[in-house]
N, C-alpha and C positions, 0 to 999 in steps of 0.2 A: 130415439137415436140422438147421439150427441152431434155437435157441430163438426167435430173431427171426422166422425163416421160419414156424415153427409158430404164433407169435403173429399173424403176418399172415394165416395161414389161418383162425385163430379169428375174427379181425375180419371177414374176408370172409364166413364162414358166419353170423356174427351179423347182418351187413347183409342177407344173403340171407333169413334168418329174418324180419327186420323187414319187408322189402319184400313177402315172401309173405304175412305176417300181414295187412297192410293191404289188399292186393289181393284176398286170399281173402274178406275180409269183404264187399267190394263185389261180388265174383263170386257169393257166395251171397245177399246181401241188397240188391243194387243196385236202385234205384227204377225203372229201366227197362232195356230190352234193350240200349241203347247203352252204359250204364254197366257192365252185366254183361259185355258183349263186350269192352270196353276192359280190364276187370279180368282177363278170361281171357287176353288177349294179353299182359298184364304177367306173369301167372303163368307162362305158357309160357316167356317169356324168362328169368325168375328160375330156374325149374326147369332149363332147358337150361344156364344158366351154372353152376349147382351141379353138374350132371351132368358137364360138361366138366372142372370143377376136380377133382372126385373121381377121374375117370379119368386126369387128368394126374399125380396123386399116388398112385402105386401102393401106398405104405405105408398110406394111408387106405383105398383100395379093398380091399386084401387083408384088413385088419383088419375092415372093415365086412362083408365077405362071408364071414367064417368063419375067418380066421386062416391061418397058414402051411400047415396040413394039408388045407385044403378042396380038393375036386376042382373042375375047371373047371365042371362041370355044377352043382355045389352053389353056386358063385359066381354063376352066371347066375340060378339060382333065388332066391338071397338078394338079388340086386340088382334083380330084376324089378320089385318094387313101389316102388323108390326114387323114381321120378318120379310116382307116384300122388298126386294132390292130397290125398286123404283122409289119407294117412300121412306126407306130406312134412315137416311140422313135427317130428314124432316122429323121423323119419329124420335130420333136421338136428341134433336134440338128440343122437342117437347119434354122429354124425360129430364134433360138438363135444366130446363125452365122450372120444372116441378122441384128439382133438387135445390136450385137457387132460391126459390120461394121458401122452402123449408129452412134453409140457412138463415134467410132474413128474419123469419119468425123467431128463431132461436137467438139471434144477435141482440 
């Protein structure tokens, strides 16, 4: 991948992080059930978009799930909590760290 493609991915995951942050706040602290339900719908969409993007880019998936030497089972275990709302922002930070490392390698 080129630096531009990596930068585009970084921008994508930055936007995902922002969308999740604001929706998660409403999901946890919404003043009524309707607001919390709407926030959960948004969160599901954001998490699904991130999940699809990671799986589309095997370089990110492989590094996130343990590197080149990880077994398929280890990858599944490592990726299992990726979509968990509680850990999602931290996971996105890890993904962005991987992307930034790749940008540095190409610079």
